[in-house]
N, C-alpha and C positions, 0 to 999 in steps of 0.2 A: 231688539240689539239687548236689552233689559231684560226681557222674557227669557231669552236662549242662555243669557247670563247664569240667570238664576235657576234654570233647569239644569245646567251643567252641574252648578255647584250642590245641587241638592241630590244627583246622581251620584256625584264623589263622595258627598257626606252618606250615603245610603252603603257603599260599595267600601266604607271604610270600616262602617259599622259592621257589617258583615264579616270584614278579615278579621276585627277584633273578636266577636263572638266565636269566629272559626278555631282563634287561637286560644279561648277558653276553654272551647271543646276538647283540643287535642292535650290540656296541659292541667285538667281539673277533672274530679269524681262530682257527677249529679248526683245532690242529698236530696232530700225533701223535708219541709218543717212537720216538729209533729204536733206545732199549737199554733195559735197566733202568736207572732214573735216580734220585736221591733228591730227592722235593719239599719244598724248605727254606722256614723261616720267611721267611730275609730273602736278599739274594744274596751269599752267604758260604759256601765249604764248610765254617766253624766255626757256623755256623747250626744250631738246630734240625730235624730231620729229620719231618716233617708226617705222611709216609707214602713207600715207595718204590713209584715206577712200574712198571708191565710194560712191556715193548717193545710199540709199537702202540698203548699209550693215548692216549686224546682229551684235549686242554687246550686251554681258551680263551685264547689268547695275548692279554693288554691291552698289553703297552709290550714292544717286541723290540729287542734290543741284540746284533746278531750276532757281535760279538766276545766275548761277557761272558755277561750273565743275563737271563731273560725273565723280567717279570712275568704269570703265568697265574691262570687258576681252574679249579679241578678240583672238581667239585661242588659248585661255590658258595663255595668254599674259596679263596681266596688265596694264592699264594705264589711262589717262584722255582724255574725249573731253568736248567741251562746251556745257552746255545743251538744249543750244538753236538751236544746230544742230539734236538733238534725238528726236524719235516720238515713241509713242507706238503703236505697227501695227493695223490696223483695223481688225476685226474679232477674234483677241487674246480673249483667256479665261480673264475676267476682273480680275486685279492688285488691290493689298492693297496697297491705299495711304492715306496720311494725310494729312491736310491742314498745311500750313507753318504761318498762322497769321489769322486773324478774313476776313471773305470773305464772299460774298453773294453767296447764292446757288441759280440759276436762273431756268426760264423754258427753258431760249434760250441762244444762244450764243451770246449776245450783253448786254450793260449795260442799254438797254430800254427795256429788257424780264422785266418780272414780276419775284419780290424777293418770293421765294419759303419759305426761312429761311437763316439767319443770321447764321453763324457758327463761333466756336470759334478756336484758333489755335488748330490742333493736334487733330479735327474731322477726324475719318476714313470714308474711301469713297473707291469705287469702281471702278478702270478707266476702261472705256469701250472701247474710242477713244480719241487719246491724240493730241492737233495741240500745239507743243514749242511755239508758234510765237502768240498764238490766245486763242481759248476756250478750255478745256476737256471736253468731254461727261463721266458724272459719275452718279452712282446710290448711294443712301445715304439710307439705310433700305430698299431696293427695289424699292425707287422711283428716274425716272431718271429725271436726270436736268443738268445744265453746272456750270462751275467753272472756273475761269481765271486761264489759265495753267503755271503762275509764283507763283502761289499761293501753290502749289501742291508737294509734295515729294513724293519718297516711303518710306511706311512705316516700321518702325523697326521692322524689321521679328524675332527680341530676343528679343523684349519688354515682359515685366515680365507680367504674366498674372495674373490676378484676384485671390485673393485665394480662395480654394476651399469651397463649403459651409459645413456647418456642417451637419453628419451623421444624420437620423431619428430616433428616439428612436421605440421602438417596440410598445407602445401605439399611435403613430403617431407623437408623438410632435418631437421637436428637442432635441439634446443632449444639455445637460447645459443650459437649456432654453433659449437659439436661435431661432430665429425664423426659419421656412422651408425655402429652397432656395426659390429666385423669389417671398416670401412674398412683399404684398404694404403693403409700410409705407408712410407716410406725413411727410412734413417737417413743424416745428411750427413756423417758422421765417424766413424773411429772411438768407441766408446761402449760403456760399463759398461752390461749388462742385469741388473739387480739385484732383490733378494727382496722389497724394500720402496721406498717414495717418499722415499729418503733415502739420501746419500753414507756414511753410516756403515752400508747393509743390505747384506747380503753379495752378490758377486757371484756372477751365476749364468754369466755367461761375458762374453767383450766382442766387440762385434759389428763387423764391416768396415763402413765405408762405403759406402753404397747397398745395405743388407741390406735385405730387403721384411718387415716387422712388422702383425699385425694389432692395429689400435687397438680396443681398448674400452672406454677415457673417458680425455679428453682434456681436458687442463688447461694451455694455451699458456703462461702464465707459471711452472709450475711441473714436475708429474711426468706421463706418462702412462704408463695401465695398460694393456697390451699383450700380444698373445701372441705365441711366435716358436718355431716346429717345435712347437703345442700346448702351450707351457710358458707358466706365467702370470707376468708380473713388470713392472719399472717402468724406464723409460727418462726422461731428463732431456728436457722438451718442444722445447726450443732443438736439440736433435740431430735432429728428428724435420720430414720433408717430405712433404706430403699426395703422394702418389704421384710426385713430381717429380724434381729432380736427384739423380744419387746422390753427390754431392759428388767429393771426392777418393778414390783409391783406395788402400788401406791397402799394399799391395803385401808384399814380404815383402826389398824392395833386390835386389840383381843375384842373389841365390844362387836365387832361381824360387821354385816351392813350398816350401810347410813341409813337413818330414816330422816323425812322432812315434816316434822312435826308443826302444826300450829301451835301458839303459847297456850291456847286454852288448853291443850294435852300434854305438853311438855311440862306445864306446869304443875302438873300432878307427878311428872316423873323426876324431877329436878330436885333431890332432897337438899333441906336444909343443914351445914354445921357437918356436913360429910364433904370429904376428898372428892375433887370432880379432877379426871385425868382430860386435859384438853392438848389438840395436835392441831398447829398452827399450820393450814393446808398448802400455804406457798410455799415454805421453809422444810416443813416435818419435823420441828420442833415440839418438844412436849413439857408441858408444864403444868402445876396442879392450880386450882381455886376452889374458895369455897362461897357458897352462897351465903347470904346471911338475912334477903330480905324478895320476896316475890310479889312486885307490883303489876304493874306494866310490862314489865321483863325482870330475870333476874340479875340482883345488887351481890359481887362477887368480890372476892378479895384473894391474893397469893398468901400464902401460908406462911412463906417462906423468903428471905431475901435472893435465894438461888433462883424460885419462882418469878419473884420480880426482875431481876435480873435478867432470866431468860426471855420476859415477855418482852422487856426494852429492847433488847436485842433482836428480835423479830422484826422490831419497829426502825431498825436502823440508829438507835439510842435518840429516837424524838418522841416522846408524849406526844398524842394527838386524836382528835375525836374519829380519826379514820377509820372504820369498819373491814376488820378483818377477817377472813372465812377461817372458821375453825371447826374440829370434830369434838365434841363432849361424848367422852365415856363414861357410860352410868352402869355398873353391872354387866351384863352379856348384850347390852344396848349402845348403839351409836349413834348421836343425832347430828344434823347440819345446825350451825349457830353463826353469829358473827360477833367480835368484840371489839367494843371500842377501847382506845389506849389513854383514855385521858384521865388519871386520877382525878377525883372531885368529892366534895360534902364530906361525909363520915365514914366510919370503920370499925371494925370490931377487933383486930389485929394490930397488935404495937409489933415493933422490931422486923418488920419483914420489910422495909425498907421501901416504904410506900406511903404518904402520906394522903389518905381518902381511899374510894375503893372503884371499880371499874364495872360497866354494864355488859351483860349478857344477853343476847338476842337473839330469838328463834322467829321462825314465819308466823308474821302478825302481831310482833310485838306491837307496843304503842309510845311513839314521843311525840315532844309540841310540835316539833318542827315535820313537816309531810316528805320534804325534800329530801330531809336527812334519814326519816323515815323508809324513803325508797331507796338510800346508800345500805343500808343497813341488810333490807330486806335481797336485794340484789348479793351481798357477801352471803347470805343464808343459802341462796341458789347457787353461788359459785361451790361454796363448801358440797354441795348435794350433788350438783355437776361433777365435781371433781373426782366422785365414788361409783360413779354412774355412768 
């Protein structure tokens, strides 16, 4: 009897383990280690070592933070491994990943390669081949290209799906006067394309007036669920028109097409001591700034109190470090940038209504905080997307 009990318990245990492993297989992506690495009990080098894995060991990634630690399962045991020791295997089926910040989608694995498109944070891509210390080969809506691996993380597999489109009526129209699925609408003005149906939701990008969107579900008195370039999100319905008028053009002022320049290049374009015409992308307000220093970014200040008042107005009467997308017009060129709104440190202009200066950031400018640097870069990408 005891022998049969032990045998039955062993069978139940084996079945339970198989069930756990099956669950892991269906909810994770299998990666391989790139070197011998410690598999730890928690995401810290001070955490206990469960075991040391050899190079090429398979692990199921449950949660992926490309810049830190990944939560993984190894033979049913859950623990943590440094993400830079994990690689997506060559030849595996494409995995669903997302961008963690604004980033270039390039034709090759190099910063010298051509830019196909600037992507905002949260853009979904298919991962084809992964080099944790370099570049990943990905597909965006079927287009192959490359993205720096440090800007990619596993997509949330439990993310909320867009609301289903309304059912069509027998007459061929949509119920309740709503459009049929994927009806083409256009934006009637510059408008924020967001991750959710609220002004508190994250901005995916700012759309120009006249941008075509695919309607998924329409609430004429609230928010519409739409797709833009295959990306799902939400737009205030009163900024949308069925196929119709393109509204006014956002343009970029007299400076022409908006350029997305790295700071290393923009640094030579931005002049010291001369007026820079600035357009606040979200409001369309214009004001002037002057640059007096160029280090890791441009230190700028408004030349007049009127300019200061305009900047203050674009921020709803609150000075803050929040990054805002702007266009910087210099002669016949317009550059995408972001501007913080917290006067600080020294200045060279008096009687302009501001104590201190502001910071004007371009793609790739440097700050002491990596998280804040991402916010600044995302605002630069938003400024560029708003004109493209």
